C-alpha positions, 0 to 999 in steps of 0.5 A: 584230189585232182591233178592238172595235166597238159593237153595237146592244145596247150591248155590244162585239164583236170584229172582225178587219179585212181585210188587203188591199183589193180590187184595183181600178184606173182604167179606160176609160169604161163602154160598156153603161150610162151611170153617174153617181156623185152626189158629196159635198162635203168641208168645210173643217175649219178654218173658223170656222162653224156648222151654219146658216151658209153652207158652208165647202168644201175645194175642193181635196179636193172636186175631187180626189174628182171626179177619182177618180170620173172616173178610173174611168170614171164620170160625176159628178152634181154639186150633187145631194142627196148634195152636201147641197143643202138640208142644209148647201149653199145655192144660192150654194155649189152655184153655185160647186161647179157652176162649179168642177166643170164646169171641172174636168170640161172639163180632164180630159175627165170627164162631168158633169151638175149639179142645177138646183133652186129652193133660192135661195128658201124659198117663192114663187108659181109665177112665182117658182118658175119664175124660180128654176129659170131662174136655176139652169138658166142657171148650169148651161148656161153652165158647159157641163154637162148639167142635171138638173131636181131636185124643188123644195120650193118648187114642191111647196108652191106647186102646187095640182095636177098642172096646175101641174107640167105648166105649170112643167116644160113651160116649163122644158123648152121653153127648155132648150138641151139635153136634161135629166134629170128627177129624182123624189126621194121623200119618204124622201129629203126629207119636204118633197117629199111629194105631188110631181107633184100627188098623194100617190097614186103611180099618179096622180103617175106618170101626171103625171110621164110626161105631162110627158115625153111632151109633150117627149120631145126635151128629156128625155135621161132620168129619175132615179127615187129612190123605193126601189121597184123594181117602180114603176121598172120600170113607169115604165121600160117606159112611157118614150118611145123614146130616153128613158133611165131612170137608177136612183136606187134605192139598195136595188135597183140591181144588178137594175135596172141588169142589167135584163130582156128588156124593158130596163134602167136606167142609173144615177145613184146616191149609193151609187156615191160610196163604191162608185165603183171597184167599181161601175165594175168591175162595169159593165165586166164587164156590158159584156162581156155577163156579167150573172152576173159583174156581179151577183157583184160588185155584189150583195154591196154592197147590204147596205152600201147599205141600211145607209147609206140606212136610215131616216131615209134623208136622213142617208145623206150622213153615212155616205157622207162617213164612208167617204170619210174612212176610205178616205183621200179626205179628212183629216177627218170633218167635214161642212158643216152639222155633219151628221157628228153625224146617225148613231150610233156603232153605225151607223158601226161597222157601216158600217166593218165592211161596207165593210171586208169588201167591200175598199173601203178602199185602205189597210185599216190607215189605215181601221182606225186612223181607226176606232180614233180615232173609237171613242176619241173616243166613249170606247170603249177598245180 
């Protein structure tokens, strides 16, 4: 049986879906690398809502997906960019997500870290930005989860230079109860973060970022770098104080960064590990044995799919992530908070389906094919 998929030239091409999935089973926690999957939220498809209204979340399906990730030995990075923070999920929804997911993690013994930002305010003074961060930090710490200090649109707008970042982050790190992860999210993920750390020159911004860490190494567990620039991440990684980890957030170059070199390696905190979770976990277990070539053999073929999902405009990668979760049977529908299911084209979905199917990512390939056919029919594509 073949399925006809639309291409980028306005035509249709025949594709023969894979018959069997890749055999991947849950396993023990990973040993050689700390690996977080930034997880998506599942919308409630029956809610009478609109794109600019507060998110309506299907909590049962959302938490079930986190249990799926934990079962494969992965950690969950909660209420991050992948969960549509600032693109459908507001702070009230994120706070509820943090509380529920942290409680679920405690119940099943899963590792969890949660995003701390300032998205309860659109803009404000530096004092108001600090207060917003403090409010969210308190929620995460009270939940028992590790904190990830995310980049702030409000801070980017309020700061007049690097010294303001040094002051705000220094204040937060001094009061954090436990070591946190610092997150540098590039403007390709969020255009409002252009010039973060006080400069659009990345060398200058990098120096400020490292200055924050050097002043408080005991309060920084690690950094997550999401700049899609492998050389810069390696440079930053090599300049970190002893004991501070680098968690790659590079969805273009993650196999080589996780594998590392003679001078070190990156751990991982990645949105692409939402759809790749079981395969990524299996690859790291191979790496745990010291088999770098085997690790790369498993993970390198996934890069084409990741680069497709994260293509410009990169911030809409969440649409592809949720689309693949639907095809894989982790949710019963393809609806997103904020109406973001409309953010990618039908040819984009078709290519994502094809690449994911070739990797064997769908536990039930026949179900994935049927759902893809339903989407094609909705768009008027006859089979």
